[in-house]
C-alpha positions in Angstrom: 7.6 -44.2 -15.6 4.7 -44.5 -17.9 2.9 -47.4 -19.4 3.6 -46.9 -23.2 0.8 -49.3 -24.3 -2.0 -47.6 -22.3 -4.7 -46.6 -24.8 -5.7 -43.0 -25.0 -9.1 -42.0 -23.6 -9.8 -38.6 -25.3 -13.6 -39.1 -24.8 -13.1 -38.3 -21.1 -15.8 -36.5 -19.0 -14.5 -32.9 -19.1 -16.0 -32.1 -15.7 -13.3 -34.3 -14.2 -10.5 -32.2 -15.7 -10.5 -29.6 -13.0 -9.9 -29.3 -9.3 -7.0 -29.5 -6.9 -7.0 -33.3 -6.9 -5.1 -33.2 -10.2 -2.1 -31.8 -8.4 -1.5 -34.9 -6.2 -3.0 -37.7 -8.3 -0.6 -40.5 -9.4 0.7 -39.9 -12.9 -0.8 -42.9 -14.6 -4.2 -42.1 -13.0 -3.8 -38.4 -14.0 -3.1 -39.2 -17.6 -6.1 -41.5 -17.7 -8.3 -38.8 -16.1 -7.1 -36.3 -18.6 -7.6 -38.7 -21.5 -4.2 -38.3 -23.0 -1.3 -40.6 -24.1 2.1 -39.1 -23.1 3.7 -40.3 -26.4 1.0 -38.9 -28.6 -0.6 -35.9 -27.0 -4.1 -34.7 -27.8 -5.7 -34.8 -31.2 -6.4 -31.4 -32.9 -10.2 -32.1 -32.7 -10.1 -32.8 -28.9 -7.9 -29.7 -28.3 -10.4 -27.5 -30.1 -13.3 -29.1 -28.0 -11.4 -28.4 -24.8 -10.5 -24.9 -25.8 -14.2 -24.2 -26.3 -14.9 -25.6 -22.8 -12.0 -24.2 -20.8 -11.3 -21.0 -22.8 -7.9 -19.6 -23.8 -4.9 -20.0 -21.6 -4.7 -16.2 -20.9 -5.6 -13.7 -18.3 -8.9 -12.0 -18.9 -10.1 -8.7 -17.5 -13.4 -7.0 -17.3 -13.9 -4.5 -20.1 -15.6 -1.2 -19.2 -16.8 1.1 -22.0 -15.0 4.4 -22.4 -18.2 6.4 -21.7 -18.7 4.5 -18.4 -15.1 5.2 -17.5 -15.5 8.9 -18.2 -18.8 9.2 -16.3 -17.2 7.4 -13.3 -14.8 10.3 -12.9 -17.7 12.7 -12.5 -19.7 10.6 -10.0 -19.6 10.4 -6.2 -20.7 12.7 -3.4 -17.8 15.3 -3.7 -18.1 15.4 -7.5 -21.9 15.9 -7.3 -21.4 18.7 -4.8 -18.9 20.4 -7.1 -21.2 19.9 -10.1 -24.1 21.4 -8.1 -21.9 24.4 -7.3 -21.1 24.8 -11.0 -24.8 24.6 -12.0 -25.7 27.2 -9.3 -23.0 29.5 -10.5 -24.3 29.3 -14.1 -27.9 29.9 -12.9 -27.0 33.1 -11.1 -24.6 34.2 -13.9 -21.3 34.0 -12.1 -19.3 32.7 -15.0 -15.9 33.4 -13.5 -16.9 31.3 -10.5 -18.3 28.7 -12.9 -15.0 28.5 -14.8 -13.0 28.0 -11.6 -15.2 25.3 -10.4 -15.2 23.4 -13.7 -11.4 23.7 -13.8 -11.2 22.1 -10.3 -13.7 19.4 -11.4 -11.6 18.5 -14.5 -8.4 18.6 -12.4 -9.8 16.0 -9.9 -11.1 13.8 -12.8 -7.7 13.9 -14.5 -6.1 12.8 -11.2 -8.6 9.9 -10.9 -8.0 8.8 -14.5 -4.2 8.8 -13.9 -4.7 6.6 -10.8 -6.9 4.2 -12.7 -4.3 3.9 -15.4 -1.6 3.0 -12.8 -3.9 0.5 -11.2 -4.6 -1.3 -14.5 -0.9 -1.5 -15.1 -0.7 -4.3 -12.4 -2.8 -6.7 -14.5 -1.0 -5.7 -17.7 2.4 -6.4 -16.1 1.1 -9.8 -14.9 0.1 -10.6 -18.5 3.7 -10.0 -19.5 4.8 -12.7 -17.2 3.0 -15.4 -19.2 4.8 -17.4 -21.8 4.0 -16.2 -25.3 4.7 -19.6 -26.9 4.9 -23.2 -25.9 6.4 -26.4 -27.3 3.5 -29.0 -27.3 2.8 -32.4 -28.5 -0.3 -32.8 -30.8 -1.1 -36.1 -32.6 2.4 -37.5 -32.0 4.3 -34.4 -33.4 6.1 -31.7 -31.5 5.3 -28.1 -32.6 5.6 -24.6 -31.4 2.3 -22.8 -30.9 0.9 -19.8 -29.0 0.6 -20.6 -25.3 -2.9 -19.2 -25.3 -4.1 -22.3 -27.2 -3.0 -24.8 -24.5 -5.7 -26.9 -22.8 -5.8 -29.3 -19.9 -4.3 -32.6 -21.1 -1.8 -31.1 -23.5 1.8 -32.5 -23.3 4.4 -29.7 -23.3 8.2 -29.5 -23.1 10.1 -27.1 -20.9 13.8 -26.4 -20.9 16.5 -23.9 -19.9 15.3 -20.3 -20.1 11.7 -21.2 -20.9 8.7 -19.7 -19.0 6.4 -22.5 -17.9 3.3 -21.9 -20.1 0.6 -23.4 -17.7 0.3 -25.4 -14.5 1.8 -28.7 -15.4 2.7 -32.1 -13.8 6.1 -33.3 -14.9 5.9 -36.7 -16.6 9.2 -37.3 -18.5 12.9 -36.4 -18.3 15.4 -36.4 -15.5 14.9 -33.1 -13.7 14.6 -29.3 -14.0 15.5 -26.5 -11.7 12.8 -23.8 -11.7 12.9 -20.3 -10.3 9.4 -19.7 -8.8 10.5 -17.0 -6.4 8.3 -14.4 -8.1 5.3 -16.7 -7.4 6.0 -18.3 -4.0 8.7 -16.1 -2.5 11.3 -18.9 -2.2 14.8 -17.4 -2.3 16.4 -20.3 -4.4 15.4 -22.2 -7.5 13.6 -25.5 -6.7 14.7 -28.8 -8.2 11.8 -30.7 -9.7 11.4 -34.4 -10.8 8.8 -36.6 -12.3 5.4 -36.1 -10.7 6.1 -32.6 -9.3 4.1 -29.6 -10.1 5.4 -26.6 -12.1 3.6 -23.3 -11.9 2.7 -21.1 -14.9 4.9 -18.1 -15.1 7.9 -19.7 -13.4 11.3 -19.8 -15.2 13.3 -22.9 -16.0 17.0 -22.5 -14.8 18.4 -25.9 -15.6 17.4 -29.2 -17.2 14.6 -30.3 -19.6 11.4 -32.3 -19.0 8.0 -32.9 -20.4 4.8 -32.3 -18.5 1.0 -32.6 -18.9 -1.1 -29.4 -18.5 -3.6 -29.6 -15.6 -4.8 -26.0 -15.4 -4.9 -23.0 -17.8 -5.8 -19.4 -17.7 -7.5 -18.1 -14.5 -7.4 -21.6 -13.0 -3.6 -21.7 -12.7 -1.7 -20.6 -9.7 -0.7 -17.5 -11.7 -4.2 -16.9 -12.8 -5.6 -17.1 -9.3 -3.0 -14.5 -8.3 -4.1 -12.2 -11.1 -7.8 -12.6 -10.1 -6.9 -11.5 -6.6 -5.1 -8.4 -8.0 -8.1 -7.5 -10.1 -10.4 -7.7 -7.1 -8.1 -6.1 -4.6 -8.1 -2.5 -3.6 -9.0 -0.4 -0.5 -10.9 2.9 -0.7 -8.8 5.9 0.2 -9.5 7.2 3.7 -9.0 10.7 2.3 -11.9 10.1 -0.1 -14.1 8.9 2.7 -13.1 11.9 4.8 -13.9 14.3 2.0 -17.3 12.7 1.6 -18.1 12.9 5.3 -16.9 16.6 5.5 -19.0 17.4 2.4 -22.1 15.6 3.8 -21.7 17.4 7.1 -21.5 20.9 5.5 -24.3 20.1 3.1 -26.6 19.0 6.0 -25.9 22.3 7.8 -26.4 24.3 4.7 -29.7 22.7 3.8 -30.9 23.1 7.4 -30.0 26.8 7.5 -31.5 27.3 4.0 -34.8 25.8 5.1 -34.8 27.9 8.2 -34.1 31.0 6.2 -36.7 30.3 3.5 -39.3 29.7 6.2 -38.5 32.9 8.0 -38.4 35.0 4.8 -41.6 33.5 3.4 -43.4 34.0 6.7 -42.2 37.6 6.9 -43.2 38.4 3.3 -46.6 36.7 3.5 -47.7 37.3 7.0 -45.9 40.3 8.4 -45.4 42.4 5.3 -48.3 40.8 3.3 -46.4 41.5 0.1 -45.2 38.6 -2.0 -44.2 38.6 -5.6 -42.0 36.8 -8.2 -39.1 39.1 -7.4 -39.2 38.0 -3.8 -39.2 34.4 -4.8 -36.3 34.8 -7.1 -34.4 36.8 -4.5 -34.9 34.0 -1.9 -33.9 31.4 -4.5 -30.7 33.3 -5.5 -29.8 33.7 -1.8 -30.3 29.9 -1.2 -28.2 29.1 -4.2 -25.4 31.5 -3.0 -25.5 29.8 0.4 -25.2 26.4 -1.1 -22.2 27.5 -3.2 -20.6 28.9 -0.1 -21.1 25.6 1.7 -19.4 23.4 -0.8 -15.6 23.1 -0.3 -14.9 23.0 -4.0 -11.1 23.5 -3.5 -10.8 20.6 -1.0 -10.0 17.8 -3.5 -7.5 20.1 -5.2 -5.8 21.1 -1.9 -5.6 17.5 -0.9 -4.1 16.5 -4.2 -1.6 19.3 -4.4 -0.5 18.8 -0.9 0.1 15.1 -1.5 1.7 15.8 -4.9 4.3 18.0 -3.3 4.9 15.3 -0.7 5.4 12.8 -3.6 8.0 15.2 -5.1 9.8 15.3 -1.7 9.8 11.5 -1.5 11.1 11.2 -5.1 14.3 13.0 -4.0 14.7 10.2 -1.4 14.5 7.5 -4.1 10.8 6.6 -3.5 8.3 7.0 -6.4 4.7 7.6 -5.5 2.3 6.0 -8.0 -0.9 6.6 -5.9 -1.2 9.9 -4.2 -3.6 8.8 -1.5 -0.9 6.3 -0.3 1.0 9.2 1.3 -2.0 10.1 3.5 -2.6 6.4 4.2 1.1 5.9 5.3 0.6 8.5 8.0 -1.9 6.2 9.8 -0.2 2.8 9.1 0.2 0.9 12.3 1.2 -2.6 10.8 4.0 -3.0 8.3 4.0 -6.5 6.6 7.5 -6.9 5.1 8.7 -9.4 2.6 11.9 -11.1 3.8 14.1 -12.0 0.8 15.7 -8.9 -0.7 13.9 -6.6 1.6 14.9 -7.5 5.1 17.8 -9.6 3.8 20.4 -9.1 1.1 19.0 -11.8 -1.2 22.4 -13.3 -1.6 23.5 -16.5 0.1 26.5 -16.1 2.4 28.8 -18.9 3.6 29.7 -18.8 7.3 32.8 -20.3 8.9 32.8 -24.0 7.9 32.2 -26.6 10.7 35.0 -29.1 10.2 34.4 -32.9 10.4 37.4 -34.7 8.9 39.1 -31.6 7.5 41.9 -29.7 9.2 41.5 -26.2 7.7 38.5 -24.0 7.0 39.8 -22.5 3.8 40.8 -25.9 2.5 37.2 -27.0 3.0 35.9 -24.0 1.2 38.5 -24.5 -1.6 37.2 -28.1 -2.1 33.6 -26.8 -2.4 34.7 -24.1 -4.8 36.4 -26.7 -7.0 33.1 -28.6 -7.1 31.3 -25.4 -8.4 31.1 -23.8 -11.8 31.0 -20.0 -11.9 29.6 -19.8 -15.5 26.4 -21.5 -14.3 25.7 -18.5 -12.1 24.1 -20.8 -9.6 23.3 -19.0 -6.3 25.0 -21.7 -4.1 28.0 -22.0 -6.4 28.5 -18.2 -6.4 28.2 -18.0 -2.6 30.9 -20.8 -2.2 33.3 -19.1 -4.6 32.8 -15.7 -3.0 33.7 -17.3 0.4 37.3 -18.0 -0.8 39.8 -15.8 1.0 42.2 -16.1 -2.0 40.1 -15.7 -5.2 43.0 -17.1 -7.3 43.3 -20.4 -5.2 41.5 -22.4 -7.9 43.7 -21.2 -10.8 46.3 -24.1 -10.7 43.7 -26.8 -11.0 42.7 -28.4 -14.3 39.1 -29.7 -14.7 38.8 -33.1 -16.3 35.1 -33.8 -15.7 32.2 -31.9 -14.0 28.9 -33.5 -13.0 26.2 -30.9 -12.3 23.6 -31.1 -9.6 20.6 -33.3 -10.1 17.8 -34.1 -7.6 18.6 -37.8 -7.7 22.3 -37.7 -6.5 21.7 -34.2 -4.8 25.3 -33.2 -5.3 27.8 -31.7 -7.7 31.1 -33.5 -8.4 34.4 -32.6 -10.2 37.5 -34.6 -11.2 40.6 -32.3 -11.3 44.3 -32.4 -11.6 46.0 -30.5 -8.8 49.1 -28.2 -9.4 51.3 -31.1 -8.0 49.9 -33.5 -10.7 47.7 -35.5 -8.3 44.1 -36.3 -9.3 41.4 -35.2 -7.0 37.7 -35.8 -6.9 35.7 -33.2 -4.9 32.0 -33.1 -4.2 29.5 -30.8 -2.5 25.8 -31.2 -1.9 23.1 -32.3 0.6 24.8 -33.6 3.8 23.1 -37.0 3.6 24.1 -37.5 0.0 27.7 -36.6 0.8 27.7 -39.0 3.8 26.4 -41.8 1.5 29.0 -40.9 -1.2 31.8 -41.2 1.4 30.4 -44.4 3.0 31.2 -42.5 6.2 31.6 -44.3 9.5 28.7 -44.1 12.0 30.8 -41.6 14.1 31.2 -39.2 11.1 27.6 -39.7 10.0 26.3 -38.9 13.5 28.6 -35.8 13.7 27.2 -34.5 10.3 23.6 -35.2 11.4 24.1 -33.2 14.6 25.6 -30.3 12.8 22.8 -30.3 10.3 20.1 -30.4 13.0 21.8 -27.5 14.9 22.0 -25.4 11.7 18.4 -26.2 10.8 17.2 -25.0 14.2 19.0 -21.7 13.5 17.5 -21.5 10.0 20.7 -22.1 8.1 21.1 -24.3 5.1 23.8 -27.0 5.3 26.1 -27.9 2.4 28.5 -30.8 3.0 31.9 -31.1 1.3 33.9 -34.3 0.6 37.3 -35.0 -1.2 39.0 -38.1 -2.5 42.7 -38.3 -3.3 42.7 -42.0 -4.5 40.5 -41.9 -7.6 37.2 -42.1 -5.7 37.9 -45.3 -3.8 37.5 -43.4 -0.5 36.2 -39.9 0.5 36.8 -37.7 3.5 33.9 -35.6 4.7 35.8 -32.3 5.2 33.1 -30.4 6.8 29.7 -28.6 6.6 29.3 -25.1 5.2 26.5 -23.1 6.9 24.6 -21.0 4.3 22.3 -18.1 5.1 20.8 -15.1 3.5 22.0 -12.5 5.9 19.9 -9.5 7.0 20.6 -6.2 5.4 22.9 -3.9 7.4 20.1 -1.3 7.9 17.2 -3.6 8.5 17.4 -3.9 12.3 17.8 -0.1 12.6 14.9 0.5 10.2 12.6 -1.9 12.2 13.6 -0.2 15.4 12.8 3.2 13.9 9.4 2.0 12.7 8.6 0.7 16.1 9.6 4.0 17.7 7.0 5.6 15.4 4.2 3.2 16.6 4.4 0.6 13.9 4.3 -3.2 14.4 6.5 -5.0 11.8 5.5 -8.5 10.7 7.7 -10.6 8.3 5.9 -12.5 5.5 8.0 -14.9 3.5 7.7 -18.0 1.3 10.8 -19.5 3.0 10.8 -22.3 5.6 9.7 -21.6 9.2 13.2 -22.2 10.6 14.8 -19.7 8.3 12.1 -17.2 9.0 12.5 -17.6 12.8 16.3 -17.2 12.6 15.9 -14.0 10.5 13.3 -12.7 12.9 15.6 -13.4 15.8 18.5 -11.5 14.3 16.3 -8.6 13.5 14.5 -8.6 16.9 11.1 -9.1 15.3 9.8 -11.6 17.9 9.6 -15.4 17.9 5.9 -16.0 17.1 6.5 -17.0 13.5 3.7 -19.1 12.1 3.7 -21.4 9.0 0.8 -20.4 6.8 -0.3 -24.0 6.5 -0.7 -24.3 10.3 -3.4 -21.6 10.6 -5.1 -21.2 7.2 -7.8 -23.8 6.4 -7.3 -25.9 3.3 -10.1 -24.2 1.3 -10.3 -20.8 2.8 -11.9 -17.6 1.5 -9.2 -14.9 1.6 -11.8 -12.2 1.9 -13.5 -13.7 5.0 -11.2 -15.6 7.4 -12.7 -17.3 10.4 -12.5 -15.1 13.6 -10.0 -17.4 15.3 -7.7 -17.3 12.2 -7.9 -13.5 12.0 -7.0 -13.3 15.7 -4.0 -15.5 15.2 -2.9 -13.4 12.2 -3.1 -10.3 14.4 -1.1 -11.8 17.2 1.7 -13.2 14.9 5.1 -11.7 14.5 5.5 -13.1 11.1 4.5 -15.9 8.6 6.5 -18.5 6.7 5.6 -20.7 3.7 3.1 -18.2 2.4 1.4 -18.2 -1.0 -0.2 -15.1 -2.7 -3.7 -15.8 -1.3 -2.1 -16.1 2.2 -0.5 -12.6 1.9 -3.7 -11.1 0.5 -5.7 -12.7 3.4 -3.3 -11.5 6.0 -3.6 -7.9 4.8 -7.4 -8.2 4.5 -7.8 -9.7 8.0 -5.7 -7.0 9.6 -7.7 -4.3 7.8 -11.0 -5.8 9.0 -9.6 -5.7 12.6 -9.1 -1.9 12.3 -5.5 -1.7 11.3 -4.0 0.4 8.5 -1.6 -1.9 6.7 1.5 -1.2 4.6 2.8 -4.2 2.6 6.2 -4.6 1.0 7.1 -7.0 -1.8 8.9 -7.5 -5.1 7.3 -10.5 -6.9 4.1 -11.5 -8.7 3.1 -13.4 -5.5 3.1 -10.1 -3.7 0.9 -8.2 -6.2 -2.6 -9.0 -4.7 -1.5 -8.0 -1.2 0.3 -4.9 -2.5 -2.8 -3.7 -4.2 -5.1 -4.6 -1.3 -2.9 -2.9 1.4 -3.6 0.7 2.4 -0.1 1.4 1.2 1.6 -1.2 -1.0 5.3 -0.7 -1.3 7.3 -2.3 -4.2 10.9 -2.6 -3.1 14.0 -2.1 -5.2 14.3 -4.6 -8.1 10.5 -5.5 -8.0 8.8 -7.1 -10.9 6.6 -5.0 -13.2 3.5 -6.7 -11.6 4.6 -5.7 -8.1 5.3 -2.1 -9.3 2.0 -1.9 -11.1 0.1 -3.0 -8.0 2.0 -0.8 -5.5 1.4 2.7 -4.4 5.0 3.5 -3.4 8.0 2.2 -5.4 11.4 2.2 -3.8 14.4 2.6 -6.1 17.0 2.1 -3.4 17.5 -1.3 -1.7 16.1 -2.0 1.8 13.4 -0.4 3.9 15.3 2.7 5.2 13.4 5.0 2.9 10.1 3.9 4.5 11.2 5.7 7.7 11.5 8.9 5.7 8.2 8.2 3.9 6.4 7.8 7.3 7.7 11.2 8.5 6.7 12.9 5.3 3.3 11.3 5.3 2.6 12.4 8.8 3.7 16.0 8.0 1.3 15.9 5.0 -1.5 14.5 7.0 -0.9 17.3 9.6 -1.2 19.9 6.8 -4.4 18.4 5.4 -5.9 18.1 8.9 -5.0 21.8 9.6 -6.7 22.8 6.3 -9.8 20.8 7.1 -10.2 22.4 10.5 -9.8 25.8 8.9 -12.2 25.1 6.0 -15.0 23.6 8.0 -14.8 26.4 10.7 -14.7 29.2 8.1 -17.6 27.7 6.1 -19.7 27.4 9.2 -18.8 31.0 10.0 -19.9 32.3 6.6 -23.1 30.3 6.5 -24.3 31.1 10.0 -23.5 34.8 9.7 -25.3 35.1 6.4 -28.4 33.3 7.7 -28.5 34.8 11.2 -28.1 38.4 9.9 -30.8 37.8 7.3 -33.2 36.4 9.9 -32.6 38.7 12.9 -31.3 41.9 11.2 -33.0 41.6 7.8 -29.6 42.5 6.4 -27.5 40.8 3.8 -23.9 41.0 5.1 -22.2 39.8 1.9 -23.1 40.3 -1.8 -22.7 37.4 -4.2 -19.6 39.1 -5.7 -18.1 39.4 -2.2 -18.6 35.6 -1.6 -16.8 34.8 -4.9 -13.9 37.2 -4.2 -13.7 35.9 -0.6 -13.5 32.3 -1.9 -10.7 33.3 -4.3 -8.7 35.2 -1.6 -9.1 32.3 0.8 -8.0 29.6 -1.6 -4.8 31.4 -2.7 -2.9 31.0 0.5 -4.5 27.6 1.2 -2.6 26.1 -1.7 0.7 27.0 0.0 -0.2 25.1 3.1 1.4 22.2 1.3 4.8 23.8 2.0 4.1 24.5 5.7 6.5 23.6 8.6 4.6 20.8 10.3 5.8 18.7 13.2 6.0 14.9 12.9 3.6 12.9 15.0 5.3 10.3 17.2 2.4 7.8 16.6 0.2 6.8 13.6 -2.4 9.4 12.9 -5.8 8.8 11.2 -9.0 10.6 10.3 -10.9 11.0 13.6 -14.0 12.5 12.1 -16.0 13.1 15.3 -13.0 14.9 16.9 -12.2 16.8 13.7 -15.8 17.9 13.0 -16.4 18.6 16.7 -13.4 20.8 17.2 -14.0 22.6 13.8 -17.7 23.2 14.7 -16.8 24.7 18.0 -14.2 26.9 16.4 -16.7 27.8 13.7 -19.3 28.8 16.2 -16.8 31.1 18.0 -15.9 32.5 14.6 -19.7 33.2 14.1 -19.6 34.9 17.5 -16.6 37.0 16.3 -18.2 37.9 12.9 -21.8 38.5 14.2 -20.4 40.5 17.1 -18.6 42.9 14.7 -21.8 43.0 12.5 -23.9 44.1 15.6 -21.3 46.8 16.3 -21.5 48.0 12.8 -25.4 48.0 12.7 -25.4 49.9 16.0 -22.9 52.4 14.6 -25.1 53.2 11.6 -27.8 54.5 14.0 -25.4 56.7 16.0 -23.6 59.7 14.3 -20.8 59.7 16.8 -20.1 56.0 16.3 -20.2 56.6 12.5 -17.6 59.3 12.8 -15.4 57.1 15.1 -15.5 54.1 12.8 -15.7 55.9 9.5 -18.8 54.0 8.4 -22.0 55.6 7.1 -23.8 53.2 4.7 -25.1 49.6 4.7 -22.8 49.0 1.7 -19.7 50.0 3.8 -21.0 47.7 6.5 -20.9 44.9 3.9 -17.3 45.8 3.0 -16.4 45.7 6.7 -17.8 42.2 7.0 -16.0 41.1 3.9 -12.7 42.4 5.3 -13.3 40.7 8.7 -14.0 37.3 7.0 -10.8 37.6 4.9 -8.6 38.7 7.9 -10.3 36.5 10.4 -10.1 33.5 8.0 -6.4 33.8 7.5 -5.7 34.4 11.1 -7.8 31.3 11.8 -5.5 29.4 9.5 -2.6 30.3 11.7 -4.5 29.0 14.7 -5.4 25.7 13.1 -2.0 24.9 11.5 -0.4 23.8 14.8 -1.6 22.2 18.0 0.5 24.6 20.0 -0.1 28.4 20.5 0.1 30.1 17.1 3.0 32.3 18.3 5.2 29.3 19.2 7.3 27.3 16.8 7.1 25.7 14.3 6.4 28.9 12.6 4.7 29.2 9.2 6.8 28.4 6.1 7.9 31.4 4.2 5.6 30.6 1.2 2.5 30.3 3.4 3.4 33.4 5.4 4.0 35.6 2.4 1.0 34.2 0.6 -1.1 35.4 3.6 0.6 38.8 3.7 0.1 39.4 -0.1 -3.5 38.3 0.2 -4.1 40.7 3.1 -2.5 43.5 1.3 -4.7 42.8 -1.7 -7.8 42.7 0.5 -6.9 46.0 2.2 -6.3 47.6 -1.2 -9.8 46.3 -2.4 -11.5 47.8 0.6 -9.5 51.1 0.7 -9.6 52.0 -3.0 -13.1 50.5 -3.5 -12.1 47.8 -6.1 -15.0 45.4 -6.6 -16.4 46.5 -3.2 -17.5 49.8 -1.7 -14.6 51.7 -0.2 -14.0 52.1 3.6 -11.5 54.4 5.4 -8.1 53.2 6.6 -9.2 53.8 10.2 -11.9 51.2 9.9 -9.5 48.8 8.2 -7.2 49.1 11.2 -9.9 48.6 13.7 -11.1 45.4 12.0 -7.5 44.1 12.1 -7.2 44.9 15.8 -10.6 43.2 16.5 -9.5 40.0 14.6 -6.1 39.9 16.3 -7.7 40.1 19.7 -10.1 37.2 18.8 -7.2 35.2 17.5 -6.1 34.6 21.1 -9.7 33.6 22.0 -9.8 31.0 19.1 -6.4 29.7 20.0 -7.5 29.1 23.6 -10.8 27.5 22.4 -9.0 25.1 20.1 -6.6 24.0 22.9 -9.5 23.4 25.3 -11.6 21.5 22.8 -8.7 19.2 21.7 -7.7 18.6 25.3 -11.2 17.6 26.1 -11.6 15.4 23.1 -8.2 13.7 23.6 -8.9 13.2 27.3 -12.3 11.7 26.6 -10.7 9.4 24.0 -8.0 8.4 26.5 -10.6 7.6 29.2 -12.6 5.5 26.7 -9.5 3.6 25.8 -8.7 2.9 29.4 -12.3 1.8 30.1 -12.1 -0.7 27.2 -8.7 -1.9 28.5 -10.2 -2.5 31.9 -13.2 -4.3 30.5 -11.0 -6.7 28.5 -8.4 -7.2 31.2 -8.6 -10.7 32.5 -9.7 -10.9 36.2 -6.9 -12.2 38.5 -8.0 -14.9 40.9 -8.6 -13.6 44.4 -6.2 -15.0 47.0 -7.7 -17.5 49.2 -8.1 -16.2 52.7 -6.2 -18.0 55.4 -8.5 -19.8 57.9 -9.1 -17.8 61.1 -7.7 -19.4 64.1 -10.0 -19.7 67.0 
């Protein structure tokens, strides 16, 4: 193959030793370009020089200082808001409130640190896939050395069980069979011969060859995959939602605070003409209290606890959640990109009924193929043939004399045996064309085999021909052709149907051939628009920025074949840019970048460590059936979070507006600082139990619709303001009328504050019952027992505080009862308001969607009018 006398050129221009052209260059030209002699290898000095230029053959990751990592957990809009609340609490001396807020801040930071650790595991797992050592040729001598020291131009040897240490071109030896499924997604090991490319991280299953290194480290196929993993990742929509909600509330709080300060300063300076330091401190304290009240400090904790309980529920269904936000993302997923091999299919070749050519019996054909197989090699094709035998002991009476394993030159296996009757047989199985050549088949037989193979290829089945000789090899009969196929899992079709019923579109993404992908898609009912990646992706494309026409083709496709890691990543990225939330399933190193980039990456059962490290959801049971349960659980959880958000925003608006309006128009402070702290604690107690609530499952994907959410919650909040301010006006009026004081049992401004405190506690929890379901609050699904009893206990505690005067001035039981009746009556008003608001918002959205559909609908040509007869 090589010219042994070609002089080495190790003074080569190192800039030439890079680029994709090395993958297809003729071997002699390649060795010249690399400046290496195949029989000598590189010199030690040249290897050191190249190591300094190209760097170590290892995956590198960006190092971030520990201090920067720690500071990152306390940065961001929500973190800044919580920290501001803590500072305000410390300034006004509310150390209990300060402690609670700091605890929440540390809790959220700990969760983020845990998520970061899980994310970094993906790259660590990828590093484990690299070969620790390599057998290389330096200065004419073979040696074993760390693989990290390999450089382009090194001559290396690979053999059975070895991990390929770098991207190499094979230059010597007969053949090797390499399992590169984890990298390319192909379901069977690939036979390689001289000149072929072997990828770093793939595993040698058979044979031994030498090769020349053409790429190391981050420039290898494996390294490019790792760089995609390091750069991949989508920001959680829950985080974005919290930032938007926090910003919304802060804007309202700042606006109200400015209005209140202006009014108070004007009143003190102009109207009263009395201004002092105590007045300024009073206003500052009040503004700070208002800002504390506006910050939903418990929101991240509620989100996290709700999703953590959902993760616990999924773990009982054999799904491990490694990224909590994935549960919320799964609720809105509308595209599921699924790997084929081992996910939609069983990942085990199956032999169908043989198609006979010159044979007379199907089982006799399978027996001949089984005799030409060797179980101890654990080859996938051999095991499939042996498993197809109806009688597992049919081969017992045969004595093997000689066995010739498969090689890519002859493309067949062959065995010489002595049958139970003493006759000598030669059996062979392999590529149909190779078996036809072995048998010197007649044109009629050759044409029949070719027709069978073409028919099977159109259906996506592999073809394995079988021949037998009973005269010592002088003549062979082509017994038949065995169709081989990786069959779909028994539950795949039902799972896909269930996903579609939930509003998801399922796309298959596989490294196998297009014909195989199309047949699998046909059997599963996925659609027939299966595209080979090479047909739509440009040669040198940027996976982060696909051309619009390519992105549109990706969106229209039912699936993809012959994909590589950058294709999978680009598919996910393109779908996300077109407004889709994407779930991606996979099990190999080649899936890791797409798994990490997806809104919800799902590592299926038996996945590699790299895939598990990159995924947000890890399935421990085979197949996709658990995803159906995961979607239901995710939508329940999202419903609970949305209910909480509606409640939290509406109640916060209520508290802020009541405090400011009463200060401006009534010159009365409805709540003391202590009351605000106690109110916050009483509200947050039951809120934690919303994670257990009975929530219906949406029939379609659900997402954060912030304009709708903030709009509905704002309207609810304003009606809550009407409720609270109306009761406050009644109380103020009662203070000036002795008969009303006697009726209500209220006589001091301090008791009026207690009444407002009780109304906000009672009204807040009744508001939670209104927001927890889209139906009327008195219709099923009813509150979960934990939520219901948490509300009951909290209300009992609030009544006790107000009746006995604990922490707040006491009020009579009669007034407590009247407040309860008032809040219960308003509960129906709030329920009606919510339903009207949501119906209006959903109707407007539907009208907008129909308008967009009409605008984009192609115009049908108008029929040509028939000529008018005169």
